[in-house]
TORPA-830819 format. One line per 3 residues: number of its first residue (from 1); their letters; for each residue x negated, y negated, z of N, C-alpha, C, CB. Coordinates in Angstrom, 2 decimals. Glycine has a CB too. Layout:
N
NUM> a> X Y Z X Y Z X Y Z X Y Z ~ ...
END
This chain:
212
1> gad> -128.48 -135.79 86.15 -127.90 -135.55 84.87 -127.78 -134.07 84.59 -128.71 -136.21 83.81 ~ -127.45 -133.74 83.36 -127.24 -132.35 82.98 -128.58 -131.66 82.79 -126.41 -132.25 81.71 ~ -128.63 -130.37 83.06 -129.81 -129.54 82.86 -129.94 -129.26 81.37 -129.73 -128.21 83.69
4> trd> -131.11 -129.62 80.77 -131.26 -129.47 79.31 -132.30 -128.42 78.97 -131.64 -130.81 78.66 ~ -132.49 -127.44 79.83 -133.41 -126.36 79.50 -132.94 -125.65 78.23 -133.53 -125.36 80.67 ~ -133.90 -125.20 77.45 -133.62 -124.52 76.17 -132.91 -125.43 75.19 -132.79 -123.27 76.40
7> gvp> -132.94 -126.76 75.45 -132.35 -127.70 74.51 -130.84 -127.73 74.52 -132.81 -127.38 73.16 ~ -130.21 -126.96 75.43 -128.74 -126.93 75.49 -128.29 -127.50 76.82 -128.19 -125.46 75.30 ~ -127.48 -128.53 76.80 -127.04 -129.13 78.07 -126.31 -128.11 78.94 -126.13 -130.33 77.81
10> kfp> -126.64 -128.10 80.23 -125.97 -127.22 81.19 -125.27 -128.08 82.23 -126.99 -126.22 81.87 ~ -124.03 -127.88 82.37 -123.27 -128.64 83.36 -122.82 -127.71 84.48 -122.05 -129.34 82.70 ~ -122.69 -128.23 85.69 -122.22 -127.39 86.80 -120.85 -126.80 86.48 -122.15 -128.20 88.11
13> epr> -120.67 -125.53 86.87 -119.38 -124.89 86.63 -118.33 -125.52 87.53 -119.46 -123.37 86.87 ~ -117.12 -125.68 87.02 -116.05 -126.26 87.86 -115.75 -125.34 89.04 -114.75 -126.49 87.02 ~ -115.30 -125.94 90.13 -114.98 -125.15 91.32 -113.81 -124.21 91.01 -114.62 -126.08 92.52
16> kpr> -113.99 -122.97 91.38 -112.95 -121.99 91.13 -111.94 -122.01 92.28 -113.56 -120.57 90.96 ~ -110.67 -121.94 91.94 -109.66 -121.92 93.02 -109.78 -120.64 93.83 -108.23 -122.04 92.44 ~ -109.31 -120.71 95.07 -109.34 -119.54 95.94 -108.60 -118.39 95.29 -108.74 -119.87 97.32
19> kta> -109.26 -117.25 95.22 -108.66 -116.10 94.57 -107.54 -115.53 95.44 -109.72 -115.02 94.29 ~ -106.41 -115.28 94.82 -105.28 -114.67 95.53 -105.04 -113.29 94.95 -104.01 -115.54 95.42 ~ -104.54 -112.42 95.79 -104.28 -111.06 95.34 -103.09 -111.05 94.39 -104.01 -110.13 96.55
22> dar> -103.08 -110.06 93.51 -101.97 -109.90 92.59 -100.77 -109.34 93.35 -102.35 -108.98 91.41 ~ -99.59 -109.84 93.02 -98.37 -109.30 93.61 -98.10 -107.94 92.98 -97.15 -110.27 93.41 ~ -98.00 -106.91 93.81 -97.79 -105.57 93.29 -96.53 -104.97 93.89 -99.02 -104.68 93.58
25> yap> -95.71 -104.39 93.01 -94.48 -103.72 93.42 -94.24 -102.61 92.40 -93.25 -104.72 93.51 ~ -94.17 -101.39 92.87 -94.12 -100.26 91.94 -93.27 -99.14 92.52 -95.54 -99.76 91.63 ~ -92.80 -98.23 91.66 -92.09 -97.05 92.16 -93.07 -96.15 92.93 -91.43 -96.26 91.00
28> ltd> -92.57 -95.53 93.98 -93.39 -94.59 94.75 -93.25 -93.21 94.13 -92.97 -94.57 96.26 ~ -94.39 -92.61 93.77 -94.39 -91.30 93.12 -95.35 -90.37 93.83 -94.78 -91.44 91.63 ~ -95.32 -89.11 93.41 -96.25 -88.14 94.00 -97.69 -88.47 93.63 -95.91 -86.73 93.54
31> env> -97.90 -89.29 92.60 -99.24 -89.63 92.15 -99.85 -90.80 92.92 -99.22 -89.95 90.68 ~ -99.02 -91.73 93.39 -99.58 -92.91 94.07 -99.28 -92.95 95.57 -99.06 -94.17 93.43 ~ -98.55 -91.96 96.09 -98.13 -92.02 97.50 -99.32 -92.04 98.45 -97.24 -90.84 97.83
34> ltd> -100.42 -91.36 98.11 -101.56 -91.29 99.02 -102.55 -92.45 98.84 -102.29 -89.99 98.81 ~ -102.34 -93.27 97.83 -103.22 -94.43 97.63 -102.49 -95.75 97.90 -103.78 -94.43 96.21 ~ -101.20 -95.81 97.59 -100.45 -97.04 97.74 -99.56 -97.07 98.98 -99.61 -97.26 96.52
37> cfg> -99.46 -95.94 99.68 -98.54 -95.90 100.81 -99.14 -95.19 102.01 -97.25 -95.22 100.41 ~ -99.39 -93.89 101.90 -99.97 -93.12 102.99 -101.42 -92.83 102.67 -99.18 -91.81 103.24 ~ -102.04 -91.96 103.44 -103.38 -91.50 103.10 -104.42 -92.59 103.23 -103.41 -90.96 101.72
40> syr> -105.01 -92.97 102.11 -106.13 -93.92 102.13 -105.68 -95.36 102.33 -106.92 -93.81 100.85 ~ -104.39 -95.65 102.17 -103.93 -97.02 102.35 -103.89 -97.36 103.83 -102.54 -97.23 101.72 ~ -104.52 -98.47 104.23 -104.66 -98.80 105.64 -103.79 -99.96 106.10 -106.09 -99.12 105.93
43> gtc> -102.97 -100.47 105.20 -102.05 -101.53 105.60 -100.70 -100.93 105.98 -101.88 -102.56 104.48 ~ -99.66 -101.74 105.90 -98.30 -101.27 106.15 -97.59 -101.08 104.82 -97.52 -102.25 107.06 ~ -97.12 -99.88 104.59 -96.40 -99.58 103.35 -94.93 -99.95 103.55 -96.55 -98.08 102.95
46> vvl> -94.41 -100.79 102.68 -93.01 -101.23 102.76 -92.24 -100.57 101.62 -92.90 -102.81 102.70 ~ -91.40 -99.60 101.99 -90.68 -98.82 101.00 -89.22 -99.26 100.93 -90.77 -97.31 101.33 ~ -88.79 -99.69 99.75 -87.38 -99.93 99.53 -86.72 -98.59 99.20 -87.14 -100.97 98.39
49> vvd> -85.80 -98.16 100.05 -85.02 -96.95 99.77 -83.68 -97.41 99.22 -84.84 -96.05 101.06 ~ -83.44 -97.09 97.96 -82.28 -97.62 97.27 -81.50 -96.49 96.61 -82.69 -98.67 96.22 ~ -80.20 -96.70 96.44 -79.37 -95.75 95.71 -79.39 -96.17 94.25 -77.90 -95.70 96.28
52> ang> -80.41 -95.69 93.52 -80.66 -96.18 92.17 -79.93 -95.40 91.08 -82.13 -96.15 91.90 ~ -79.31 -94.29 91.45 -78.59 -93.47 90.46 -79.48 -93.05 89.30 -77.40 -94.23 89.93 ~ -80.75 -92.79 89.61 -81.65 -92.27 88.60 -82.21 -93.27 87.62 -80.97 -91.23 87.86
55> vde> -81.97 -94.57 87.85 -82.51 -95.59 86.95 -83.53 -96.45 87.71 -81.38 -96.47 86.36 ~ -84.28 -97.25 86.97 -85.28 -98.09 87.63 -84.96 -99.58 87.55 -86.64 -97.85 87.01 ~ -83.75 -99.91 87.12 -83.31 -101.31 87.09 -82.14 -101.46 88.05 -82.91 -101.75 85.64
58> fpe> -82.32 -102.28 89.09 -81.26 -102.52 90.07 -81.49 -103.89 90.70 -81.25 -101.39 91.17 ~ -80.44 -104.50 91.27 -80.53 -105.89 91.74 -81.64 -106.14 92.76 -79.22 -106.29 92.35 ~ -81.95 -105.13 93.58 -82.95 -105.33 94.64 -84.36 -105.57 94.10 -82.96 -104.13 95.55
61> nav> -84.59 -105.24 92.84 -85.93 -105.44 92.27 -86.36 -106.91 92.33 -85.96 -104.96 90.82 ~ -85.42 -107.81 92.09 -85.75 -109.23 92.08 -86.20 -109.69 93.47 -84.53 -110.07 91.61 ~ -85.50 -109.23 94.51 -85.87 -109.59 95.88 -87.23 -109.00 96.24 -84.79 -109.11 96.87
64> mae> -87.45 -107.74 95.87 -88.73 -107.09 96.18 -89.89 -107.77 95.46 -88.67 -105.61 95.81 ~ -89.66 -108.19 94.23 -90.71 -108.88 93.49 -91.07 -110.20 94.17 -90.27 -109.15 92.02 ~ -90.06 -110.91 94.70 -90.32 -112.16 95.42 -91.07 -111.90 96.72 -89.00 -112.88 95.71
67> lak> -90.69 -110.83 97.43 -91.38 -110.49 98.68 -92.84 -110.11 98.40 -90.66 -109.34 99.40 ~ -93.06 -109.34 97.33 -94.42 -108.94 96.98 -95.27 -110.16 96.65 -94.41 -107.97 95.79 ~ -94.66 -111.15 96.00 -95.37 -112.38 95.67 -95.66 -113.20 96.93 -94.56 -113.22 94.67
70> kyr> -94.66 -113.32 97.78 -94.79 -114.13 99.00 -95.85 -113.58 99.94 -93.45 -114.20 99.73 ~ -95.93 -112.23 100.04 -96.84 -111.59 101.00 -98.03 -110.93 100.30 -96.09 -110.56 101.82 ~ -98.40 -111.44 99.12 -99.44 -110.77 98.34 -100.82 -110.81 99.01 -99.54 -111.41 96.96
73> ndp> -101.03 -111.76 99.92 -102.31 -111.83 100.62 -102.28 -111.18 102.01 -102.75 -113.27 100.75 ~ -101.17 -110.53 102.31 -101.02 -109.83 103.59 -101.17 -108.33 103.39 -99.66 -110.16 104.25 ~ -101.47 -107.59 104.47 -101.73 -106.15 104.33 -100.46 -105.33 104.15 -102.49 -105.64 105.54
76> fsf> -99.73 -105.61 103.07 -98.51 -104.88 102.73 -98.65 -104.25 101.35 -97.28 -105.81 102.78 ~ -98.06 -103.09 101.20 -97.91 -102.46 99.89 -96.43 -102.29 99.65 -98.68 -101.08 99.79 ~ -95.90 -102.84 98.55 -94.47 -102.80 98.28 -94.16 -101.76 97.21 -93.98 -104.19 97.83
79> vwi> -93.30 -100.82 97.56 -92.91 -99.76 96.64 -91.41 -99.49 96.80 -93.74 -98.45 96.90 ~ -90.85 -98.73 95.87 -89.45 -98.35 95.99 -89.28 -96.87 95.66 -88.56 -99.22 95.07 ~ -88.20 -96.30 96.20 -87.91 -94.90 95.94 -86.39 -94.72 95.88 -88.54 -93.97 97.03
82> dgg> -85.95 -93.85 95.00 -84.52 -93.57 94.84 -84.12 -92.51 95.87 -84.20 -93.09 93.39 ~ -83.36 -92.94 96.88 -82.96 -92.01 97.93 -82.11 -90.87 97.42 -82.23 -92.74 98.99 ~ -81.36 -91.11 96.36 -80.55 -90.04 95.80 -81.38 -88.93 95.19 -79.61 -90.60 94.77
85> aqa> -82.50 -89.31 94.57 -83.38 -88.32 93.95 -84.41 -87.77 94.93 -84.09 -88.92 92.76 ~ -84.67 -88.52 96.01 -85.66 -88.12 97.02 -85.00 -88.11 98.39 -86.90 -89.09 97.00 ~ -83.95 -87.30 98.52 -83.15 -87.28 99.74 -83.96 -86.88 100.97 -81.98 -86.34 99.58
88> efa> -84.85 -85.92 100.83 -85.63 -85.47 101.99 -86.55 -86.58 102.49 -86.45 -84.23 101.63 ~ -87.07 -87.38 101.58 -87.92 -88.51 101.97 -87.10 -89.50 102.79 -88.51 -89.21 100.72 ~ -85.90 -89.84 102.30 -85.05 -90.79 103.02 -84.63 -90.23 104.38 -83.80 -91.12 102.18
91> raf> -84.28 -88.96 104.42 -83.83 -88.34 105.66 -84.94 -88.30 106.71 -83.33 -86.93 105.38 ~ -86.17 -88.20 106.28 -87.29 -88.14 107.22 -87.36 -89.40 108.08 -88.61 -87.95 106.47 ~ -86.90 -90.51 107.53 -86.92 -91.79 108.26 -85.52 -92.16 108.78 -87.45 -92.90 107.35
94> gvk> -84.59 -91.20 108.71 -83.25 -91.45 109.23 -82.41 -92.36 108.37 -83.34 -92.02 110.57 ~ -82.78 -92.56 107.11 -82.04 -93.46 106.23 -80.95 -92.69 105.51 -83.00 -94.15 105.22 ~ -79.73 -93.05 105.79 -78.58 -92.42 105.14 -78.12 -93.26 103.96 -77.43 -92.23 106.14
97> ksh> -77.30 -92.66 103.13 -76.86 -93.34 101.91 -76.16 -94.66 102.22 -75.93 -92.45 101.11 ~ -75.38 -94.68 103.30 -74.65 -95.89 103.66 -75.56 -96.99 104.18 -73.60 -95.58 104.70 ~ -76.82 -96.66 104.50 -77.78 -97.66 104.97 -78.45 -98.39 103.80 -78.84 -97.00 105.84
100> apa> -78.37 -97.83 102.61 -79.08 -98.39 101.47 -78.43 -99.69 101.00 -79.13 -97.37 100.32 ~ -79.24 -100.65 100.53 -80.70 -100.60 100.44 -81.35 -100.84 101.81 -81.21 -101.64 99.43 ~ -82.40 -100.07 102.09 -83.10 -100.19 103.37 -84.59 -100.36 103.12 -82.83 -98.96 104.27
103> lva> -85.24 -101.07 104.02 -86.70 -101.17 103.99 -87.27 -100.30 105.09 -87.16 -102.65 104.16 ~ -88.23 -99.45 104.72 -88.93 -98.62 105.69 -90.39 -99.06 105.70 -88.79 -97.09 105.34 ~ -90.84 -99.55 106.85 -92.24 -99.97 107.00 -92.99 -98.83 107.68 -92.36 -101.30 107.83
106> vks> -94.04 -98.36 107.04 -94.77 -97.19 107.53 -96.23 -97.53 107.77 -94.65 -96.02 106.55 ~ -96.70 -97.21 108.98 -98.12 -97.30 109.29 -98.64 -95.88 109.44 -98.38 -98.15 110.60 ~ -99.57 -95.49 108.57 -100.10 -94.14 108.63 -101.53 -94.16 109.14 -100.03 -93.47 107.25
109> grr> -101.98 -93.02 109.58 -103.34 -92.93 110.13 -103.36 -92.00 111.32 -103.87 -94.30 110.52 ~ -104.07 -92.41 112.36 -104.17 -91.59 113.57 -102.79 -91.38 114.20 -105.13 -92.23 114.59 ~ -101.99 -92.42 114.21 -100.61 -92.31 114.71 -99.68 -92.80 113.61 -100.42 -93.15 116.03
112> nrf> -98.89 -91.89 113.05 -97.93 -92.26 112.02 -96.71 -92.88 112.68 -97.54 -91.04 111.15 ~ -96.32 -94.07 112.23 -95.21 -94.79 112.83 -94.39 -95.47 111.75 -95.71 -95.82 113.87 ~ -93.13 -95.74 112.06 -92.29 -96.41 111.08 -91.25 -97.28 111.76 -91.61 -95.39 110.17
115> avm> -90.75 -98.25 111.01 -89.65 -99.10 111.44 -88.72 -99.27 110.24 -90.16 -100.50 111.98 ~ -87.43 -99.42 110.50 -86.45 -99.48 109.42 -85.61 -100.75 109.53 -85.55 -98.25 109.44 ~ -85.40 -101.38 108.39 -84.42 -102.46 108.28 -83.35 -101.98 107.33 -85.08 -103.81 107.79
118> aan> -82.18 -101.66 107.87 -81.08 -101.17 107.05 -80.11 -102.29 106.74 -80.35 -100.01 107.75 ~ -79.48 -102.21 105.58 -78.50 -103.21 105.20 -77.22 -103.01 105.99 -78.22 -103.16 103.69 ~ -76.51 -104.09 106.25 -75.17 -103.97 106.81 -74.24 -103.43 105.72 -74.67 -105.34 107.36
121> agd> -73.18 -102.78 106.15 -72.26 -102.17 105.20 -71.80 -103.19 104.16 -71.05 -101.57 105.93 ~ -71.98 -102.84 102.90 -71.52 -103.69 101.81 -72.48 -104.80 101.42 -70.23 -104.30 102.17 ~ -73.53 -105.01 102.21 -74.50 -106.07 101.89 -75.65 -105.51 101.07 -75.04 -106.71 103.18
124> gld> -76.25 -106.36 100.27 -77.43 -105.97 99.53 -78.68 -106.30 100.33 -77.47 -106.66 98.16 ~ -79.80 -106.36 99.66 -81.07 -106.70 100.31 -81.19 -108.21 100.39 -82.27 -106.09 99.54 ~ -81.20 -108.73 101.61 -81.26 -110.17 101.83 -82.72 -110.59 102.01 -80.41 -110.57 103.07
127> erv> -83.18 -111.51 101.17 -84.59 -111.91 101.21 -84.95 -112.57 102.54 -84.90 -112.86 100.06 ~ -84.04 -113.36 103.08 -84.32 -114.05 104.35 -84.48 -113.04 105.49 -83.20 -115.05 104.68 ~ -83.57 -112.07 105.56 -83.63 -111.06 106.61 -84.86 -110.18 106.43 -82.35 -110.21 106.61
130> asa> -85.15 -109.83 105.18 -86.32 -109.00 104.90 -87.60 -109.73 105.28 -86.36 -108.59 103.42 ~ -87.66 -111.04 105.02 -88.84 -111.83 105.39 -89.02 -111.87 106.90 -88.73 -113.26 104.83 ~ -87.91 -111.99 107.63 -87.99 -112.00 109.09 -88.52 -110.66 109.60 -86.61 -112.31 109.71
133> fld> -88.08 -109.58 108.96 -88.54 -108.23 109.31 -90.06 -108.11 109.10 -87.79 -107.17 108.46 ~ -90.53 -108.59 107.97 -91.96 -108.51 107.66 -92.78 -109.44 108.55 -92.20 -108.86 106.18 ~ -92.23 -110.62 108.87 -92.93 -111.54 109.76 -93.11 -110.94 111.15 -92.18 -112.87 109.86
136> kil> -92.10 -110.20 111.61 -92.21 -109.52 112.90 -93.34 -108.50 112.89 -90.88 -108.83 113.26 ~ -93.50 -107.82 111.78 -94.58 -106.84 111.65 -95.94 -107.54 111.70 -94.44 -106.03 110.34 ~ -96.07 -108.63 110.93 -97.33 -109.38 110.91 -97.65 -109.94 112.29 -97.26 -110.51 109.89
139> ggd> -96.61 -110.33 113.03 -96.83 -110.91 114.35 -97.04 -109.89 115.45 -95.67 -111.78 114.71 ~ -96.92 -108.60 115.12 -97.10 -107.55 116.12 -95.92 -107.38 117.04 -98.31 -107.83 116.93 ~ -94.75 -107.89 116.64 -93.57 -107.85 117.51 -92.55 -106.79 117.12 -92.91 -109.19 117.50
142> mrf> -92.86 -105.99 116.12 -91.91 -104.98 115.68 -92.12 -103.67 116.43 -92.03 -104.76 114.17 ~ -91.03 -103.05 116.83 -91.11 -101.74 117.49 -91.18 -100.65 116.42 -89.90 -101.52 118.45 ~ -92.23 -99.88 116.43 -92.39 -98.77 115.50 -92.11 -97.46 116.22 -93.81 -98.77 114.89
145> epi> -91.41 -96.57 115.54 -91.11 -95.25 116.09 -92.13 -94.24 115.57 -89.67 -94.82 115.71 ~ -92.57 -93.32 116.41 -93.52 -92.31 115.94 -92.84 -91.29 115.03 -94.15 -91.59 117.13 ~ -93.58 -90.77 114.08 -93.10 -89.69 113.22 -94.21 -88.66 113.13 -92.69 -90.22 111.80
148> asl> -93.89 -87.40 113.42 -94.91 -86.36 113.52 -95.64 -86.15 112.21 -94.28 -85.05 113.96 ~ -94.91 -86.05 111.12 -95.54 -85.84 109.81 -94.81 -86.66 108.77 -95.56 -84.34 109.42 ~ -95.56 -87.22 107.86 -94.98 -88.07 106.82 -94.44 -87.20 105.69 -96.03 -89.08 106.28
151> psv> -93.31 -87.59 105.11 -92.72 -86.79 104.04 -93.50 -86.91 102.74 -91.27 -87.21 103.81 ~ -93.33 -85.93 101.89 -93.96 -85.98 100.57 -92.96 -86.50 99.55 -94.48 -84.58 100.16 ~ -93.47 -86.89 98.41 -92.62 -87.34 97.31 -92.55 -86.20 96.30 -93.16 -88.66 96.65
154> epe> -91.36 -85.74 96.01 -91.20 -84.60 95.12 -91.48 -85.01 93.68 -89.79 -84.01 95.24 ~ -92.35 -84.29 92.98 -92.62 -84.62 91.57 -91.35 -84.50 90.74 -93.72 -83.69 91.00 ~ -91.28 -85.30 89.71 -90.07 -85.33 88.88 -89.78 -83.98 88.24 -90.20 -86.39 87.81
157> ylr> -90.83 -83.25 87.86 -90.61 -81.98 87.17 -90.01 -80.92 88.08 -91.90 -81.46 86.58 ~ -90.08 -81.14 89.41 -89.48 -80.18 90.34 -88.04 -80.53 90.68 -90.30 -80.12 91.61 ~ -87.61 -81.71 90.27 -86.28 -82.16 90.65 -85.20 -81.70 89.68 -86.25 -83.64 90.75
160> ggd> -85.59 -81.13 88.55 -84.60 -80.69 87.58 -84.06 -81.85 86.78 -83.46 -79.98 88.27 ~ -83.08 -81.57 85.97 -82.58 -82.58 85.05 -81.45 -83.42 85.58 -82.15 -81.94 83.81 ~ -80.83 -83.05 86.71 -79.67 -83.80 87.16 -80.04 -85.00 88.02 -78.75 -82.90 87.93
163> gga> -81.31 -85.13 88.41 -81.78 -86.33 89.09 -81.38 -86.46 90.55 -81.30 -87.51 88.37 ~ -80.53 -85.58 91.08 -80.14 -85.74 92.47 -79.43 -84.52 93.01 -79.26 -86.95 92.62 ~ -80.04 -83.35 92.86 -79.39 -82.13 93.29 -79.27 -82.06 94.81 -80.16 -80.92 92.78
166> ttw> -80.24 -82.63 95.53 -80.19 -82.61 96.99 -79.25 -83.70 97.49 -81.60 -82.81 97.59 ~ -78.37 -83.35 98.41 -77.40 -84.31 98.93 -78.10 -85.29 99.87 -76.24 -83.59 99.65 ~ -77.86 -86.57 99.62 -78.39 -87.60 100.50 -77.45 -87.75 101.67 -78.58 -88.95 99.75
169> add> -77.97 -87.61 102.88 -77.13 -87.64 104.08 -76.39 -88.96 104.20 -77.97 -87.39 105.32 ~ -75.13 -88.88 104.62 -74.34 -90.08 104.85 -73.85 -90.10 106.29 -73.15 -90.16 103.87 ~ -73.14 -91.14 106.67 -72.73 -91.30 108.06 -71.82 -90.18 108.55 -72.05 -92.61 108.23
172> ddd> -71.08 -89.56 107.64 -70.15 -88.51 108.05 -70.85 -87.20 108.33 -69.09 -88.31 107.00 ~ -72.13 -87.08 107.92 -72.85 -85.83 108.12 -73.23 -85.65 109.58 -74.09 -85.78 107.24 ~ -73.03 -84.47 110.10 -73.40 -84.16 111.48 -74.78 -83.51 111.45 -72.34 -83.23 112.17
175> ddr> -75.81 -84.33 111.45 -77.17 -83.82 111.33 -78.01 -84.43 112.43 -77.77 -84.12 109.93 ~ -78.30 -83.65 113.47 -79.04 -84.17 114.61 -80.49 -84.47 114.28 -78.97 -83.19 115.75 ~ -80.99 -83.95 113.16 -82.39 -84.17 112.82 -82.63 -85.58 112.32 -82.85 -83.17 111.77
178> vgg> -81.59 -86.23 111.86 -81.75 -87.57 111.30 -81.80 -88.58 112.43 -80.59 -87.91 110.31 ~ -82.87 -89.36 112.46 -83.05 -90.35 113.53 -82.15 -91.55 113.35 -84.48 -90.80 113.58 ~ -82.07 -92.37 114.39 -81.26 -93.57 114.33 -81.94 -94.66 113.53 -80.95 -94.06 115.71
181> vev> -81.16 -95.54 112.98 -81.68 -96.65 112.19 -81.18 -97.94 112.79 -81.27 -96.53 110.70 ~ -82.07 -98.84 113.07 -81.69 -100.14 113.61 -81.52 -101.13 112.47 -82.74 -100.64 114.61 ~ -80.54 -102.00 112.60 -80.36 -103.08 111.65 -81.02 -104.31 112.22 -78.84 -103.33 111.35
184> hgg> -82.09 -104.75 111.60 -82.85 -105.90 112.09 -82.44 -107.14 111.31 -84.38 -105.67 111.98 ~ -81.86 -108.10 112.01 -81.48 -109.34 111.37 -82.37 -110.49 111.79 -80.04 -109.66 111.67 ~ -83.62 -110.18 112.12 -84.53 -111.21 112.56 -84.50 -111.42 114.05 -84.23 -112.50 111.86
187> edv> -83.74 -110.57 114.77 -83.66 -110.73 116.22 -84.93 -110.22 116.88 -82.44 -110.01 116.78 ~ -85.14 -110.61 118.14 -86.31 -110.16 118.86 -86.21 -108.67 119.15 -86.49 -110.95 120.16 ~ -87.29 -107.98 118.90 -87.36 -106.56 119.21 -88.65 -106.30 119.95 -87.28 -105.68 117.92
190> gge> -88.74 -105.17 120.62 -89.94 -104.85 121.39 -91.15 -104.71 120.51 -89.74 -103.59 122.17 ~ -92.29 -105.08 121.01 -93.53 -105.02 120.25 -94.33 -103.77 120.53 -94.36 -106.22 120.52 ~ -95.59 -103.77 120.07 -96.47 -102.63 120.24 -96.69 -102.32 121.71 -97.80 -102.89 119.55
193> dge> -96.83 -103.38 122.55 -97.05 -103.15 123.97 -95.86 -102.45 124.60 -97.34 -104.46 124.68 ~ -94.67 -102.87 124.19 -93.47 -102.23 124.70 -93.39 -100.78 124.29 -92.25 -102.97 124.23 ~ -93.82 -100.50 123.07 -93.81 -99.12 122.58 -94.74 -98.26 123.41 -94.22 -99.07 121.10
196> aaa> -95.94 -98.78 123.69 -96.91 -98.02 124.47 -96.39 -97.78 125.88 -98.25 -98.74 124.52 ~ -95.73 -98.80 126.47 -95.19 -98.65 127.80 -94.08 -97.61 127.83 -94.67 -99.99 128.31 ~ -93.27 -97.59 126.78 -92.18 -96.61 126.72 -92.73 -95.20 126.60 -91.25 -96.92 125.52
199> eaa> -93.80 -95.05 125.80 -94.42 -93.73 125.67 -95.00 -93.27 127.00 -95.52 -93.76 124.59 ~ -95.65 -94.19 127.72 -96.24 -93.85 129.01 -95.15 -93.47 130.02 -97.08 -95.01 129.55 ~ -94.03 -94.20 130.00 -92.93 -93.90 130.91 -92.33 -92.54 130.62 -91.85 -94.97 130.83
202> aka> -92.21 -92.21 129.33 -91.65 -90.91 128.94 -92.56 -89.77 129.40 -91.45 -90.84 127.42 ~ -93.88 -89.96 129.26 -94.82 -88.94 129.71 -94.78 -88.76 131.22 -96.23 -89.32 129.27 ~ -94.66 -89.89 131.95 -94.60 -89.82 133.41 -93.34 -89.09 133.85 -94.65 -91.25 134.03
205> kaa> -92.23 -89.37 133.16 -90.96 -88.72 133.51 -91.05 -87.22 133.28 -89.80 -89.32 132.68 ~ -91.66 -86.84 132.13 -91.81 -85.42 131.80 -92.69 -84.71 132.83 -92.40 -85.26 130.39 ~ -93.76 -85.40 133.26 -94.65 -84.81 134.23 -93.95 -84.62 135.58 -95.90 -85.66 134.40
208> aea> -93.12 -85.60 135.94 -92.39 -85.53 137.20 -91.38 -84.38 137.17 -91.67 -86.86 137.49 ~ -90.71 -84.22 136.03 -89.74 -83.14 135.91 -90.42 -81.77 135.97 -88.94 -83.29 134.60 ~ -91.61 -81.69 135.36 -92.34 -80.43 135.36 -92.82 -80.07 136.76 -93.54 -80.50 134.41
211> ae> -93.09 -81.09 137.58 -93.59 -80.83 138.93 -92.50 -80.38 139.89 -94.27 -82.07 139.47 ~ -91.25 -80.66 139.51 -90.14 -80.30 140.41 -89.90 -78.79 140.45 -88.85 -81.02 139.98
END
């Protein structure tokens, strides 16, 4: 029966449902970049790079909110950044204006690496394709490219009042510093093992050339 110590009936507490993480999706700023994306964050940061025209309401928000909910118990952090206002950030990952909206998955730490899912021309952010991209990451099958140093997020007060003084690189720009971007439609891509093998092959080739 019930526990009646102190004259007050005590009943067993009902079983609590399994706790799930809160779905989080937020703008990437200079204040949260080192906690929600790089630095102390040890999961994979998934950055939506969008041409937002200086506003924070755009169609891709609905898809990102669904992805954040779907993967809330996985080691992902979902954030977004306006490529027009943060052109140097977008350029660091090879994301041009014509690629937007694009997802950039970043693993930071001892080896900084990234992978990009760019939209096809004229297409928006497709939830099915984005889910396939994220599933590949969870399964260890995504090829990540190394990046020497991660870009910073420029504080709003340094950007001036026009919201986009820096030109966001587009396909017509002849800029060799901008890396290539792969469009991932859920197809098979090389995994971590393939990446390591490619790095080893590149080192062996360099050593052979140096010995000649």
